[in-house]
C-alpha positions as CSV (number, residue, x, y, z in Angstrom):
1,X,93.0,182.0,98.4
2,X,96.4,181.9,100.2
3,X,99.1,183.9,98.4
4,X,101.3,180.8,98.2
5,X,98.6,178.9,96.4
6,X,98.0,181.8,93.9
7,X,101.7,182.0,93.2
8,X,101.9,178.3,92.6
9,X,99.0,178.3,90.2
10,X,100.4,181.4,88.4
11,X,103.8,179.7,88.0
12,X,102.1,176.6,86.5
13,X,100.0,178.9,84.2
14,X,103.1,180.7,82.9
15,X,104.9,177.4,82.4
16,X,102.2,175.2,80.7
17,X,99.3,177.4,80.0
18,X,95.7,176.7,81.0
19,X,96.2,172.9,80.7
20,X,98.7,173.0,83.5
21,X,96.0,174.1,86.0
22,X,94.1,170.8,85.7
23,X,93.9,168.6,88.8
24,X,96.7,166.1,89.1
25,X,96.8,163.0,91.3
26,X,99.4,163.4,94.1
27,X,102.3,161.0,93.6
28,X,105.5,160.7,95.7
29,X,108.6,161.8,93.9
30,X,110.5,158.8,95.2
31,X,109.3,155.4,96.4
32,X,111.8,154.1,99.0
33,X,110.9,150.5,98.3
34,X,111.2,150.7,94.5
35,X,113.0,147.8,92.9
36,X,116.2,149.2,91.2
37,X,116.3,149.2,87.4
38,X,119.1,146.7,87.1
39,X,117.2,144.2,89.3
40,X,114.1,144.7,87.1
41,X,116.1,143.8,84.0
42,X,117.4,140.7,85.7
43,X,113.9,139.6,86.6
44,X,112.7,140.1,83.0
45,X,115.8,138.2,81.7
46,X,114.9,135.3,84.0
47,X,111.3,135.3,82.8
48,X,112.5,135.2,79.2
49,X,115.0,132.4,80.0
50,X,112.4,130.3,81.8
51,X,109.0,131.2,80.3
52,X,107.3,128.1,81.8
53,X,107.5,129.7,85.3
54,X,104.6,131.6,86.7
55,X,105.1,135.0,88.5
56,X,105.0,133.2,91.8
57,X,107.6,130.7,90.8
58,X,109.7,133.4,89.2
59,X,109.7,135.5,92.5
60,X,110.8,132.5,94.6
61,X,113.4,131.4,92.1
62,X,114.9,134.8,91.9
63,X,115.0,135.1,95.6
64,X,116.7,131.7,96.0
65,X,119.2,132.0,93.2
66,X,120.1,135.7,93.2
67,X,119.8,136.4,97.0
68,X,117.6,139.4,96.4
69,X,113.9,139.5,97.5
70,X,111.2,140.4,95.0
71,X,107.5,139.8,95.7
72,X,105.1,137.9,93.5
73,X,103.0,141.1,92.9
74,X,106.1,143.0,91.8
75,X,107.1,140.3,89.4
76,X,103.5,140.2,88.0
77,X,103.5,144.0,87.4
78,X,106.9,143.8,85.7
79,X,105.8,141.0,83.4
80,X,102.5,142.7,82.7
81,X,104.2,145.9,81.6
82,X,106.3,143.8,79.2
83,X,103.3,141.9,77.9
84,X,104.8,138.6,79.2
85,X,101.7,137.3,81.1
86,X,99.9,134.5,79.2
87,X,96.8,132.8,80.3
88,X,97.1,129.0,81.0
89,X,96.0,126.7,78.2
90,X,94.2,124.3,80.6
91,X,91.3,124.5,83.1
92,X,92.2,124.2,86.7
93,X,89.6,122.3,88.8
94,X,89.0,123.8,92.2
95,X,88.7,121.6,95.2
96,X,88.2,122.2,98.9
97,X,90.6,124.6,100.6
98,X,91.9,122.1,103.2
99,X,92.0,118.4,103.8
100,X,90.1,117.5,107.0
101,X,92.5,114.9,108.4
102,X,95.9,116.5,107.9
103,X,99.1,114.6,108.2
104,X,101.9,116.0,110.3
105,X,105.1,114.3,109.0
106,X,106.3,112.5,105.9
107,X,105.5,108.8,105.5
108,X,102.4,108.9,107.6
109,X,100.0,108.5,104.6
110,X,100.7,107.5,101.0
111,X,98.2,108.2,98.2
112,X,98.2,106.0,95.2
113,X,96.3,105.8,92.0
114,X,96.6,104.9,88.3
115,X,96.3,107.2,85.3
116,X,96.4,106.2,81.6
117,X,98.8,107.4,78.9
118,X,98.8,106.4,75.2
119,X,101.8,105.4,73.1
120,X,101.0,105.6,69.4
121,X,101.1,102.2,67.8
122,X,101.4,100.4,71.2
123,X,98.1,101.3,72.9
124,X,97.4,102.4,76.5
125,X,99.9,102.3,79.3
126,X,99.0,102.9,83.0
127,X,101.1,104.9,85.4
128,X,101.0,103.8,89.0
129,X,102.3,106.4,91.5
130,X,103.0,106.6,95.2
131,X,102.7,110.1,96.6
132,X,103.5,111.2,100.1
133,X,100.5,113.1,101.5
134,X,102.4,115.4,103.8
135,X,105.0,116.6,101.3
136,X,103.5,115.7,97.9
137,X,106.8,114.0,97.2
138,X,106.6,111.3,94.4
139,X,108.2,108.4,96.3
140,X,107.9,105.8,93.5
141,X,106.2,105.3,90.2
142,X,105.9,102.5,87.6
143,X,104.6,102.4,84.0
144,X,102.5,99.3,83.6
145,X,100.7,97.5,80.8
146,X,97.8,96.5,83.2
147,X,96.1,97.7,86.3
148,X,96.3,94.6,88.6
149,X,97.1,94.1,92.2
150,X,100.5,92.9,91.3
151,X,101.3,96.3,89.7
152,X,100.2,98.0,92.9
153,X,102.4,95.8,95.1
154,X,105.4,96.3,92.7
155,X,105.1,100.1,93.0
156,X,104.7,99.8,96.8
157,X,107.9,97.7,97.0
158,X,109.7,100.5,95.1
159,X,108.3,103.1,97.5
160,X,109.3,101.1,100.6
161,X,112.8,100.7,99.3
162,X,113.0,104.5,98.4
163,X,111.7,105.5,101.8
164,X,114.0,103.0,103.6
165,X,111.1,101.3,105.3
166,X,112.2,97.9,103.9
167,X,115.4,98.0,106.1
168,X,114.7,100.5,108.9
169,X,112.5,99.4,111.8
170,X,109.7,102.0,112.1
171,X,107.1,102.3,114.8
172,X,104.3,102.7,112.3
173,X,104.2,101.8,108.7
174,X,102.8,104.3,106.2
175,X,99.0,104.1,105.7
176,X,97.8,103.6,102.1
177,X,95.0,105.8,100.6
178,X,93.4,104.8,97.3
179,X,90.1,104.7,95.5
180,X,87.8,101.7,95.1
181,X,89.3,100.4,91.8
182,X,89.3,96.6,91.3
183,X,93.1,96.3,91.9
184,X,92.7,98.1,95.3
185,X,89.9,96.0,96.6
186,X,91.5,92.7,95.5
187,X,92.3,90.1,98.2
188,X,95.8,89.8,96.8
189,X,96.6,93.4,97.8
190,X,95.0,93.0,101.2
191,X,97.1,90.0,102.0
192,X,100.3,91.7,100.8
193,X,99.5,94.8,103.0
194,X,98.8,92.7,106.0
195,X,102.2,91.0,105.5
196,X,103.9,94.4,105.4
197,X,102.0,95.7,108.4
198,X,100.4,98.5,106.4
199,X,96.8,99.8,106.9
200,X,94.6,100.6,103.9
201,X,92.0,103.4,103.6
202,X,89.8,103.7,100.6
203,X,88.0,106.9,99.7
204,X,84.2,107.3,99.3
205,X,82.8,106.1,95.9
206,X,82.4,108.8,93.3
207,X,84.3,111.2,95.5
208,X,87.8,111.7,93.9
209,X,88.5,114.7,96.1
210,X,89.5,112.3,98.9
211,X,92.6,111.5,96.8
212,X,92.8,115.1,95.6
213,X,96.6,115.5,95.9
214,X,97.4,112.6,93.6
215,X,94.6,113.5,91.2
216,X,96.1,117.0,91.0
217,X,99.5,115.4,90.4
218,X,98.0,113.5,87.4
219,X,96.6,116.8,86.0
220,X,100.0,118.6,86.4
221,X,101.8,115.7,84.8
222,X,99.5,115.4,81.8
223,X,99.6,119.2,81.2
224,X,103.3,118.9,80.6
225,X,104.1,115.5,79.0
226,X,101.0,115.3,76.8
227,X,102.2,118.3,74.8
228,X,103.9,115.9,72.4
229,X,103.2,112.4,71.0
230,X,105.1,109.2,71.9
231,X,105.9,106.3,69.6
232,X,107.9,104.2,72.0
233,X,107.2,103.2,75.6
234,X,110.8,104.0,76.5
235,X,110.4,107.6,75.3
236,X,107.3,108.0,77.5
237,X,109.0,106.5,80.5
238,X,112.0,108.8,80.1
239,X,109.8,111.8,79.9
240,X,107.9,110.8,83.0
241,X,111.2,110.3,84.9
242,X,112.4,113.7,83.8
243,X,109.2,115.4,84.9
244,X,109.1,113.5,88.3
245,X,112.6,114.8,89.0
246,X,111.5,118.4,88.1
247,X,108.3,118.0,90.2
248,X,110.1,116.7,93.3
249,X,113.2,118.9,93.3
250,X,112.6,122.1,91.3
251,X,108.9,122.9,91.1
252,X,107.7,125.2,93.9
253,X,104.3,124.4,95.5
254,X,102.2,127.2,96.7
255,X,100.5,124.9,99.2
256,X,103.9,124.0,100.7
257,X,104.9,127.6,101.3
258,X,106.7,127.8,97.9
259,X,109.0,124.9,98.8
260,X,109.6,121.8,96.7
261,X,108.3,118.4,97.8
262,X,111.9,117.2,98.3
263,X,112.5,120.2,100.7
264,X,109.6,119.2,102.8
265,X,110.1,115.4,102.6
266,X,113.7,115.6,103.6
267,X,113.2,118.1,106.4
268,X,115.1,121.2,105.0
269,X,112.0,123.3,104.4
270,X,112.2,125.4,107.7
271,X,115.9,126.3,107.0
272,X,115.0,127.5,103.5
273,X,112.1,129.6,104.8
274,X,114.4,131.2,107.4
275,X,117.0,132.0,104.7
276,X,114.3,133.6,102.5
277,X,113.1,135.7,105.5
278,X,116.7,136.9,106.1
279,X,117.2,137.8,102.4
280,X,113.9,139.7,102.5
281,X,115.0,141.8,105.5
282,X,118.4,142.5,104.0
283,X,116.8,143.5,100.6
284,X,114.4,145.9,102.3
285,X,117.3,147.5,104.3
286,X,119.2,147.9,101.0
287,X,116.3,149.6,99.3
288,X,115.8,151.9,102.3
289,X,119.5,152.9,102.4
290,X,119.5,153.5,98.6
291,X,116.4,155.7,98.9
292,X,118.0,157.8,101.7
293,X,121.2,158.1,99.7
294,X,119.3,159.4,96.6
295,X,117.2,161.7,98.7
296,X,120.2,163.2,100.4
């Protein structure tokens, strides 16, 4: 046994007795990339202020609002240590990893569908939505009392006005993707679409995955707004409008690179990603300099 090893063991024995001689896992005294304590407290405070955000959304929100990069895994470990991780109260349905025919720009393909919502004392209402396939941006929506072709055309007119397609001269109109519901196979809708110069594609029967993005939008919407009951149609409509604004402008989508649908739809996504990358580099440099300062 080397003399240095014996002396080290002997010093540990004199200090802590026989228990001090047990094997210990080697651990670095300092981790250069450790998040400072004051930043950890700010992350926890943000999680307590906005408990509806997931660790991924918290990490992106903190980076965008505080100008300091924290990773999703670091946020998860911080929240886990504080017992702030809760399991979701709903079941997420898995679909295919990718859509086979991908769009490359906004307003190439619009997905549309109806979903039903109940107002106590009034009965069922039907939400018609137009979703941009490329950005997942909710272009237009309408709460209807029926599911007729006229309700679809009314929603499409709102979408065309919102997208500026009713005034601007475009080379190619958006293509419409829907299921095979009676309102979507009606001759009235086909005539209206021909007059607007829009193509119409319908998914395979009994295969809702073709319209998977708008089906996922319906699930996300209902997971939020159906947490309470509604007794007036106006109250339901106001809640839908509030959530659509949150969904479009403040809810980060993992499939969009943690951007909001509005960021992608209006073309500012690449600038935001470059800003985040710059913040990440600056944060790493700050941690490295702080580590060197403490080690000096």
